[in-house]
C-alpha positions as CSV (number, residue, x, y, z in Angstrom):
1,M,-12.4,-26.6,-66.4
2,G,-12.5,-27.7,-62.8
3,Q,-15.5,-30.0,-63.3
4,Q,-13.4,-32.1,-65.8
5,K,-11.3,-33.3,-62.9
6,T,-12.1,-37.0,-62.4
7,I,-12.4,-36.7,-58.6
8,L,-14.9,-33.8,-58.9
9,R,-16.9,-35.7,-61.5
10,A,-17.2,-38.7,-59.1
11,L,-18.2,-36.4,-56.2
12,A,-20.8,-34.9,-58.4
13,G,-22.3,-38.4,-58.9
14,E,-20.8,-39.5,-62.2
15,T,-20.1,-43.1,-62.7
16,Q,-16.7,-43.5,-64.5
17,V,-15.3,-46.6,-66.3
18,V,-12.0,-46.0,-64.5
19,P,-12.5,-44.6,-61.0
20,P,-10.2,-41.8,-59.9
21,I,-7.6,-42.7,-57.3
22,W,-5.7,-41.2,-54.4
23,M,-4.4,-42.8,-51.2
24,M,-4.8,-41.8,-47.5
25,R,-1.4,-40.8,-46.1
26,Q,0.0,-40.9,-49.6
27,A,2.6,-38.3,-48.5
28,G,4.4,-40.3,-45.9
29,R,7.2,-42.4,-44.5
30,Y,7.0,-45.2,-47.1
31,L,8.6,-42.7,-49.6
32,P,12.3,-42.0,-49.4
33,E,11.8,-38.5,-50.7
34,Y,9.4,-37.8,-47.8
35,R,11.9,-39.1,-45.2
36,A,14.6,-36.8,-46.7
37,T,12.3,-33.7,-46.5
38,R,11.2,-34.5,-43.0
39,A,14.9,-34.7,-42.0
40,Q,15.4,-31.3,-43.5
41,A,12.4,-29.9,-41.5
42,G,13.8,-31.4,-38.3
43,D,10.6,-32.9,-36.8
44,F,7.0,-33.7,-37.7
45,L,5.4,-30.5,-36.4
46,S,8.1,-28.3,-37.9
47,L,7.3,-30.0,-41.3
48,C,3.5,-29.3,-40.8
49,Y,4.2,-25.6,-40.2
50,N,6.8,-25.1,-42.9
51,S,4.6,-24.2,-45.8
52,E,7.2,-24.8,-48.5
53,L,8.2,-28.2,-47.2
54,A,4.6,-29.3,-46.4
55,A,3.7,-28.4,-50.0
56,E,6.8,-30.3,-51.2
57,V,5.8,-33.5,-49.5
58,T,2.2,-33.1,-50.7
59,L,3.5,-32.9,-54.3
60,Q,5.9,-35.8,-54.0
61,P,3.4,-38.7,-54.5
62,I,1.8,-36.7,-57.3
63,R,5.1,-36.5,-59.2
64,R,5.9,-40.1,-58.5
65,Y,2.5,-41.7,-59.2
66,G,0.2,-39.2,-60.9
67,F,-2.7,-39.6,-58.3
68,D,-5.9,-37.8,-59.3
69,A,-5.9,-35.9,-56.0
70,A,-3.4,-34.4,-53.6
71,I,-4.4,-34.1,-49.9
72,L,-2.9,-31.3,-47.9
73,F,0.0,-32.4,-45.6
74,A,-1.0,-31.5,-42.1
75,D,-2.3,-33.3,-38.9
76,I,-5.7,-33.4,-37.3
77,L,-4.1,-32.3,-34.0
78,L,-3.1,-28.9,-35.2
79,V,-6.6,-27.7,-34.3
80,P,-6.3,-28.6,-30.6
81,Q,-2.9,-26.9,-30.7
82,A,-4.5,-23.8,-32.2
83,L,-7.1,-23.8,-29.5
84,G,-4.3,-23.7,-26.9
85,A,-3.5,-27.3,-26.1
86,D,0.1,-28.3,-25.7
87,L,1.1,-30.7,-28.5
88,W,4.3,-32.7,-29.0
89,F,5.2,-36.0,-30.7
90,V,7.2,-38.8,-29.0
91,T,9.3,-40.7,-31.5
92,G,8.0,-44.2,-32.1
93,E,4.9,-43.5,-29.9
94,G,2.9,-40.7,-31.5
95,P,1.3,-37.6,-30.3
96,R,0.9,-36.2,-26.8
97,L,-1.3,-33.4,-25.7
98,S,-2.1,-31.5,-22.5
99,T,-5.5,-32.9,-21.3
100,I,-9.0,-31.4,-21.1
101,T,-10.8,-33.2,-18.2
102,T,-12.1,-30.4,-16.0
103,E,-13.9,-27.1,-16.4
104,S,-10.7,-25.3,-15.5
105,D,-8.9,-27.1,-18.3
106,F,-11.6,-26.1,-20.7
107,A,-11.6,-22.5,-19.6
108,K,-8.0,-22.2,-20.7
109,L,-8.8,-23.0,-24.3
110,K,-8.9,-20.1,-26.8
111,P,-12.0,-19.1,-28.7
112,A,-12.5,-20.9,-32.0
113,S,-12.1,-17.6,-33.8
114,D,-8.5,-17.3,-32.6
115,I,-7.1,-20.4,-34.4
116,H,-5.8,-18.6,-37.4
117,A,-2.7,-17.2,-35.6
118,V,-1.4,-20.8,-35.3
119,L,-2.9,-22.2,-38.5
120,N,-1.9,-19.5,-41.1
121,P,1.1,-21.6,-42.3
122,V,-1.4,-24.4,-43.2
123,Y,-3.4,-22.0,-45.4
124,E,-0.2,-20.9,-47.1
125,T,0.6,-24.5,-47.9
126,V,-2.8,-24.7,-49.5
127,R,-2.2,-21.6,-51.6
128,I,1.2,-23.0,-52.8
129,L,-0.4,-26.2,-53.8
130,S,-3.2,-24.5,-55.6
131,R,-0.6,-22.8,-57.8
132,E,1.8,-25.8,-58.2
133,L,-0.4,-28.8,-58.6
134,P,-1.0,-30.1,-62.2
135,S,-4.2,-28.7,-63.6
136,E,-5.9,-32.2,-63.6
137,T,-5.1,-32.9,-59.9
138,T,-7.8,-32.1,-57.3
139,L,-6.6,-30.5,-54.1
140,I,-8.2,-31.9,-50.9
141,G,-8.2,-30.2,-47.6
142,F,-9.2,-31.9,-44.3
143,A,-9.8,-31.8,-40.6
144,G,-10.4,-34.3,-37.9
145,A,-14.0,-34.9,-36.8
146,P,-14.9,-33.4,-33.4
147,W,-15.3,-36.8,-31.7
148,T,-12.0,-38.1,-32.8
149,V,-10.2,-34.8,-32.0
150,A,-11.8,-34.8,-28.6
151,T,-10.6,-38.3,-27.8
152,Y,-7.0,-37.1,-28.1
153,M,-7.7,-33.9,-26.2
154,I,-9.3,-35.7,-23.3
155,A,-6.8,-38.6,-23.1
156,G,-3.7,-36.6,-24.1
157,R,-2.8,-39.3,-26.5
158,G,-4.2,-42.1,-28.7
159,T,-5.9,-44.9,-26.8
160,P,-7.0,-48.4,-27.9
161,D,-10.7,-47.9,-26.9
162,Q,-11.1,-44.1,-26.4
163,G,-11.9,-45.0,-22.8
164,P,-11.1,-41.5,-21.3
165,A,-13.5,-39.8,-23.7
166,H,-16.3,-42.3,-23.1
167,A,-15.7,-41.8,-19.3
168,L,-16.0,-38.0,-19.6
169,M,-19.1,-38.4,-21.8
170,T,-20.7,-40.3,-18.9
171,E,-19.3,-38.4,-15.9
172,N,-19.6,-34.8,-17.1
173,V,-21.7,-34.7,-20.3
174,A,-21.9,-30.9,-20.1
175,L,-18.2,-30.5,-20.3
176,F,-17.9,-33.2,-22.9
177,E,-20.5,-31.5,-25.1
178,A,-18.9,-28.1,-24.6
179,L,-15.6,-29.4,-25.8
180,L,-17.2,-31.0,-28.9
181,A,-19.0,-27.7,-29.6
182,R,-15.8,-25.8,-29.4
183,I,-14.0,-28.2,-31.7
184,T,-16.9,-28.2,-34.2
185,E,-16.9,-24.4,-34.4
186,A,-13.1,-24.4,-34.9
187,T,-13.4,-27.1,-37.6
188,I,-15.9,-25.0,-39.6
189,I,-13.6,-22.0,-39.4
190,Y,-10.5,-24.1,-40.2
191,L,-12.0,-25.8,-43.3
192,S,-13.5,-22.5,-44.5
193,A,-10.0,-21.0,-44.5
194,Q,-8.7,-24.0,-46.4
195,I,-11.4,-23.5,-49.0
196,E,-10.7,-19.8,-49.2
197,A,-7.0,-20.7,-49.8
198,G,-7.8,-23.0,-52.7
199,A,-9.0,-26.4,-51.4
200,E,-11.4,-27.9,-53.9
201,V,-12.7,-30.7,-51.7
202,V,-12.6,-31.2,-47.9
203,K,-12.6,-34.4,-45.9
204,I,-13.7,-35.0,-42.3
205,F,-11.7,-37.8,-40.7
206,D,-13.6,-39.5,-37.9
207,S,-11.0,-42.1,-37.2
208,W,-12.6,-43.3,-33.9
209,A,-16.2,-43.2,-35.0
210,G,-16.5,-47.0,-34.6
211,S,-16.3,-46.8,-30.8
212,L,-19.5,-44.8,-30.7
213,K,-22.7,-46.9,-30.7
214,G,-26.4,-46.3,-31.0
215,D,-27.5,-42.9,-29.8
216,A,-23.9,-41.8,-29.0
217,F,-23.0,-42.3,-32.7
218,R,-26.0,-40.2,-33.8
219,K,-25.2,-37.4,-31.3
220,Y,-21.4,-37.3,-31.5
221,A,-20.5,-38.6,-35.0
222,L,-23.5,-37.9,-37.2
223,E,-24.6,-34.6,-35.7
224,P,-21.2,-32.8,-35.7
225,A,-20.6,-34.0,-39.3
226,R,-24.0,-32.7,-40.3
227,E,-23.4,-29.3,-38.6
228,I,-20.0,-28.9,-40.2
229,T,-21.3,-29.9,-43.6
230,A,-24.3,-27.6,-43.4
231,A,-22.2,-24.6,-42.4
232,L,-19.7,-25.2,-45.2
233,K,-22.4,-25.9,-47.8
234,A,-24.1,-22.6,-46.8
235,R,-20.9,-20.7,-47.5
236,Y,-19.4,-22.8,-50.3
237,P,-22.3,-24.7,-52.0
238,H,-20.1,-26.1,-54.8
239,I,-17.4,-27.5,-52.6
240,P,-17.8,-31.3,-52.1
241,I,-17.3,-32.9,-48.7
242,I,-16.1,-36.4,-47.9
243,G,-17.0,-38.0,-44.6
244,F,-15.0,-40.9,-43.1
245,P,-16.7,-42.5,-40.0
246,R,-14.1,-45.2,-39.8
247,E,-15.4,-48.6,-38.6
248,A,-19.0,-47.4,-38.5
249,G,-20.1,-50.8,-39.8
250,E,-23.9,-50.8,-40.3
251,A,-23.9,-47.1,-39.4
252,Y,-22.4,-46.4,-42.8
253,V,-25.9,-47.0,-44.1
254,G,-27.7,-43.6,-44.4
255,F,-24.6,-41.6,-43.5
256,H,-24.9,-39.5,-46.8
257,K,-28.4,-38.5,-46.0
258,A,-28.0,-37.9,-42.3
259,T,-25.0,-35.6,-42.7
260,G,-25.3,-34.1,-46.2
261,V,-21.8,-35.2,-47.3
262,D,-21.2,-35.8,-51.0
263,C,-19.1,-39.0,-50.4
264,V,-18.7,-41.6,-47.7
265,A,-15.2,-43.1,-47.3
266,L,-15.2,-46.7,-46.3
267,D,-12.7,-48.6,-44.2
268,N,-11.8,-52.2,-45.3
269,S,-13.8,-53.9,-42.6
270,V,-16.9,-53.7,-44.8
271,D,-17.4,-55.8,-47.8
272,P,-17.4,-53.8,-51.0
273,E,-20.4,-55.7,-52.5
274,W,-22.4,-54.9,-49.3
275,A,-21.3,-51.3,-49.4
276,A,-22.3,-51.0,-53.0
277,A,-25.8,-52.2,-52.2
278,H,-26.3,-50.3,-49.0
279,V,-24.1,-47.2,-49.1
280,Q,-23.3,-46.3,-52.7
281,V,-27.0,-46.2,-53.5
282,D,-27.0,-42.8,-51.7
283,G,-24.0,-41.3,-53.5
284,C,-20.3,-41.5,-54.1
285,V,-18.2,-43.8,-52.0
286,Q,-14.5,-43.9,-51.5
287,G,-12.3,-46.9,-50.7
288,N,-11.6,-49.5,-49.6
289,L,-8.5,-51.7,-50.2
290,A,-6.8,-52.9,-47.0
291,S,-3.5,-51.0,-46.5
292,T,-1.7,-54.3,-45.8
293,H,-1.8,-55.0,-49.5
294,M,0.7,-52.1,-49.9
295,V,3.1,-54.2,-47.9
296,T,2.5,-57.7,-49.2
297,G,1.7,-56.9,-52.9
298,G,1.5,-59.7,-55.4
299,E,-1.6,-61.4,-56.9
300,A,-3.7,-60.8,-53.8
301,L,-3.3,-57.0,-54.2
302,V,-4.2,-57.3,-57.9
303,S,-7.3,-59.5,-57.3
304,E,-8.6,-57.5,-54.4
305,T,-8.2,-54.2,-56.3
306,R,-10.1,-55.7,-59.2
307,R,-12.8,-56.9,-56.9
308,I,-13.3,-53.5,-55.4
309,V,-13.3,-51.7,-58.8
310,K,-15.9,-54.2,-60.0
311,A,-18.1,-54.0,-56.9
312,F,-18.4,-50.2,-57.1
313,S,-18.5,-50.0,-61.0
314,K,-22.2,-49.3,-61.1
315,G,-22.0,-46.0,-59.3
316,P,-19.7,-43.0,-58.4
317,H,-16.5,-44.3,-56.8
318,I,-13.1,-42.9,-55.8
319,F,-10.6,-45.7,-55.3
320,N,-8.6,-45.5,-52.1
321,L,-7.3,-47.5,-49.2
322,G,-9.5,-48.4,-46.2
323,H,-7.1,-46.6,-44.0
324,G,-3.8,-44.8,-44.4
325,I,-0.7,-46.4,-46.0
326,T,1.8,-47.6,-43.5
327,P,5.5,-46.8,-43.3
328,D,6.5,-50.4,-44.1
329,A,4.7,-50.3,-47.5
330,D,6.6,-50.9,-50.7
331,P,6.4,-48.0,-53.2
332,A,6.3,-50.6,-56.0
333,N,3.1,-52.0,-54.7
334,V,1.5,-48.6,-54.9
335,Q,2.3,-48.4,-58.6
336,L,0.9,-51.9,-59.0
337,M,-2.3,-50.9,-57.4
338,I,-2.6,-47.8,-59.6
339,D,-1.8,-49.8,-62.8
340,T,-4.5,-52.3,-61.8
341,V,-7.1,-49.7,-61.2
342,R,-6.4,-47.9,-64.5
343,E,-6.1,-51.0,-66.6
344,G,-9.7,-50.5,-67.6
345,A,-8.6,-47.4,-69.5
346,Q,-6.7,-49.5,-71.9
347,G,-9.9,-51.1,-73.2
């Protein structure tokens, strides 16, 4: 029964006339029902750790739009918190963490095996969703990639160029690599628990992969993704994995083979025709409409959506944005995008 789900068919390599569709950050601030539920929770982290409410916001875009997949509502920085980092969110500015810049900072972190004490509510959210999602809707779990998570743990916040992490990589490579190894181990444990709870697919978000170049990209983006994928495939060989090395550019080429992922998610900085010729040839791709179209709408949204569907029509494709939907998006534009993607079903 499960293999009839359109997302799973795409991830298994099937080319479909109408690509399945979901949207990064589809549960979020652009929806009035999300804002109401978040107000009920009190704050963002409380929402993440309230299993019933986190499941509710995950279900909201499924009820409204009928997406082919639901992605667990959580945050990539829950793993650092589970490892012992302090985490809080500043309204209008984003996350803040205690920093890991010295050996003594690193020594205070918990073993990766201890993360469940903090993350158990997330697994309960997955269990609720596994029961409550429509039978045709695929449940996606996720985690941040080690490099991206490390950039926040080192800087204590998001940065425009991930400079603090690059500096630590240069100045104390042993500490940097120890931190990456700890995050990698925790990520394998975390995603395994999501799968055990009912996730049918998992995605690895490497949001800052684009700031790694050359050998650094191979060592700190490709290799951790390969290690996580290999460990999960050894335990759960039938669970597909999506990798998202955002802004990897030319390094998208060969990412399937280098890491073993079943699907490569593409940001909107790469041309879909180029990606079809150089990335989709190795397997399923996901993407890659610019999220700005969810704000502006109109004929540009329709024409670009059609262009992407056509570009990827010769191989397995999951339609998505090239990055997460933004809070200023118009919910009506999301429906227009979905209708445009699915218009092929009318033929």
